C-alpha positions as CSV (number, residue, x, y, z in Angstrom):
1,M,98.0,83.2,132.8
2,S,99.4,86.6,132.2
3,F,102.1,88.5,134.3
4,F,104.2,91.4,133.4
5,R,101.4,93.0,131.2
6,T,101.4,96.9,131.9
7,V,99.2,97.8,129.0
8,N,95.1,99.2,130.0
9,F,92.5,97.8,127.7
10,N,89.7,100.1,128.4
11,E,92.1,103.1,126.7
12,P,91.1,104.1,123.4
13,A,93.1,102.6,120.2
14,L,97.2,102.8,120.0
15,T,98.6,104.7,118.5
16,V,102.7,105.1,118.6
17,A,104.1,108.3,116.7
18,G,107.6,108.7,115.1
19,D,109.4,111.4,113.1
20,K,108.2,109.9,109.6
21,V,105.3,107.5,110.7
22,T,102.6,106.9,112.7
23,L,101.4,103.8,113.9
24,R,97.9,103.1,114.5
25,L,95.6,100.2,115.2
26,P,93.9,99.3,111.8
27,L,90.5,100.7,112.1
28,P,86.7,99.7,110.3
29,S,87.1,103.5,108.0
30,D,90.3,102.6,106.8
31,F,89.2,99.4,104.7
32,E,88.8,101.6,101.6
33,E,92.6,102.9,101.5
34,W,94.0,99.3,102.8
35,A,92.2,97.4,99.9
36,A,93.2,99.8,97.3
37,L,97.0,99.4,98.3
38,R,97.2,96.0,99.0
39,D,95.4,95.6,95.3
40,A,98.0,98.2,94.0
41,S,100.8,95.9,95.9
42,R,99.9,92.7,95.4
43,D,102.6,91.6,93.1
44,F,104.8,92.8,94.9
45,L,103.6,91.4,98.2
46,V,103.0,87.5,97.6
47,P,106.8,86.1,97.3
48,W,107.2,87.6,100.5
49,E,103.9,86.6,101.8
50,P,101.4,83.8,103.2
51,T,98.8,82.7,100.1
52,W,96.2,85.4,99.7
53,P,92.6,84.2,100.7
54,V,90.1,84.1,97.5
55,D,87.9,86.9,99.5
56,D,91.5,88.9,101.2
57,L,90.6,92.4,100.0
58,T,86.2,92.2,100.5
59,R,85.4,94.2,103.3
60,S,83.9,91.1,105.2
61,S,87.1,89.6,104.9
62,Y,88.6,92.9,105.9
63,R,86.0,92.7,109.0
64,R,87.4,89.5,110.5
65,R,90.6,90.4,110.2
66,L,89.6,93.4,112.6
67,K,87.7,91.5,114.7
68,R,90.9,88.7,115.1
69,Y,93.1,91.7,115.5
70,T,90.7,93.2,118.6
71,E,90.2,89.7,120.4
72,D,93.8,89.0,119.7
73,Q,95.0,92.6,121.2
74,R,92.5,92.2,124.4
75,A,94.2,88.9,124.5
76,D,97.6,90.2,124.8
77,L,98.5,88.1,122.3
78,A,99.0,90.4,119.3
79,Y,99.2,94.2,118.0
80,P,98.3,94.9,114.9
81,Y,99.6,98.5,113.2
82,F,99.0,100.1,109.9
83,I,101.8,102.5,109.1
84,F,100.8,106.0,107.7
85,R,102.9,108.2,106.0
86,N,103.5,112.0,109.1
87,A,103.2,113.4,106.2
88,D,99.6,113.4,104.7
89,Q,98.6,110.9,107.1
90,K,98.7,108.0,103.8
91,L,98.8,104.3,104.4
92,V,102.1,103.1,103.1
93,G,102.5,99.6,105.1
94,G,101.9,97.6,107.9
95,L,103.7,95.7,110.7
96,T,101.9,93.5,113.7
97,L,103.7,91.9,116.5
98,T,102.6,88.4,117.4
99,N,103.2,85.6,119.3
100,I,103.0,87.6,122.2
101,R,105.0,85.2,124.9
102,R,104.5,86.4,128.7
103,G,106.3,85.5,131.9
104,V,109.8,84.2,131.6
105,A,110.1,84.8,127.7
106,Q,107.7,88.2,127.0
107,A,108.5,87.8,123.5
108,G,106.8,88.2,120.5
109,S,107.2,88.1,117.0
110,L,107.9,90.9,114.5
111,G,106.1,90.8,110.8
112,Y,105.4,93.3,108.2
113,W,104.8,94.2,104.7
114,M,105.2,97.6,102.6
115,G,102.9,98.7,99.7
116,A,104.8,98.8,96.3
117,A,104.8,102.5,96.2
118,H,105.9,103.2,99.0
119,A,108.8,100.8,99.5
120,R,112.7,101.9,99.3
121,Q,111.8,105.3,100.6
122,G,113.0,104.6,104.7
123,Y,109.0,103.9,105.9
124,M,109.4,100.2,107.2
125,S,112.7,101.5,109.0
126,A,111.5,104.2,111.0
127,A,108.0,102.5,111.8
128,V,110.4,99.6,113.3
129,D,112.6,102.3,114.9
130,T,109.7,103.5,116.3
131,L,108.0,100.4,117.6
132,V,110.7,98.8,119.4
133,P,111.1,100.8,121.8
134,F,107.4,101.1,122.5
135,C,107.6,97.5,122.5
136,F,110.8,97.5,125.3
137,S,108.8,100.3,127.6
138,T,104.7,100.2,126.9
139,L,104.6,96.5,126.2
140,R,107.6,95.2,128.5
141,L,109.1,93.1,126.0
142,H,112.6,91.7,126.5
143,R,113.2,90.8,123.1
144,I,111.7,91.0,119.8
145,E,112.1,87.8,116.7
146,A,112.0,88.2,113.1
147,A,111.8,86.3,110.4
148,C,113.1,86.6,106.4
149,I,113.5,84.5,103.6
150,P,117.4,84.6,103.0
151,D,116.4,86.0,99.5
152,N,114.7,89.1,100.1
153,A,117.7,91.1,100.3
154,A,115.6,94.4,101.5
155,S,114.1,93.1,104.5
156,V,117.6,91.6,105.6
157,R,118.8,95.3,105.5
158,L,115.5,96.5,107.1
159,L,116.8,93.9,110.1
160,E,119.7,94.9,110.3
161,K,119.8,98.5,110.1
162,T,116.6,98.4,112.8
163,G,119.5,96.3,115.6
164,F,118.5,93.0,115.0
165,V,120.9,90.5,115.0
166,R,120.9,87.2,113.0
167,E,120.9,84.1,115.2
168,G,120.1,81.3,113.0
169,Y,118.7,79.7,110.0
170,A,115.5,77.7,110.1
171,K,114.8,74.4,107.6
172,E,110.8,75.7,106.1
173,Y,110.1,77.9,108.4
174,L,107.1,79.4,107.0
175,C,104.5,78.4,104.4
176,I,104.7,81.4,101.9
177,N,103.3,82.0,98.7
178,G,102.6,78.1,98.8
179,I,105.6,77.1,99.4
180,W,107.5,75.9,102.9
181,Q,110.1,77.9,102.8
182,D,113.5,78.4,105.1
183,H,114.4,81.1,106.8
184,L,116.7,83.5,108.6
185,L,116.2,84.2,112.1
186,Y,116.5,87.8,114.1
187,A,116.0,89.1,117.4
188,H,116.3,92.5,118.8
189,T,116.5,92.3,122.4
190,R,115.9,94.8,125.1
191,P,119.0,96.8,126.4
192,S,120.0,96.3,129.8
193,P,119.9,98.6,132.2
194,F,122.9,98.2,133.7
């Protein structure tokens, strides 16, 4: 049972527009640009991500990914977005709101990645700043959680810059690059209407 659900899944793919970037649900036509960006960014991303499957950048793996994304969105469990730079509509990265919990929690978890060529240019900050109000208004969440490896200074800066507050430290929280890694835990809560 899911209550407080406000998204109409009969609408076309959700797009969330910001000043610097636009967030859009991934489409089959994005495969080549996505695969090229991920491949060119592999060395940059591997230290911060779960181990990549051998077939990760293949068209069949991408199709399976899109199928899972669609199922998760329809079930109100996750919302994946690609990040497109507004200046030229180039794909620069992605973020996903996962582990949506309704009822008394009204919460979800944020994950993100940026193509190496586009890092440290403000695109991810702009994407998170675009997604957060959407989560609180349209998706009616109360809390967005995020976690990052303590050594990932860029991720720590991103979360703190975009309004996330550090809440704790989790030992061996996620398996990243084949190793159970400790993580800093952050959260951003909906501003009180009072």
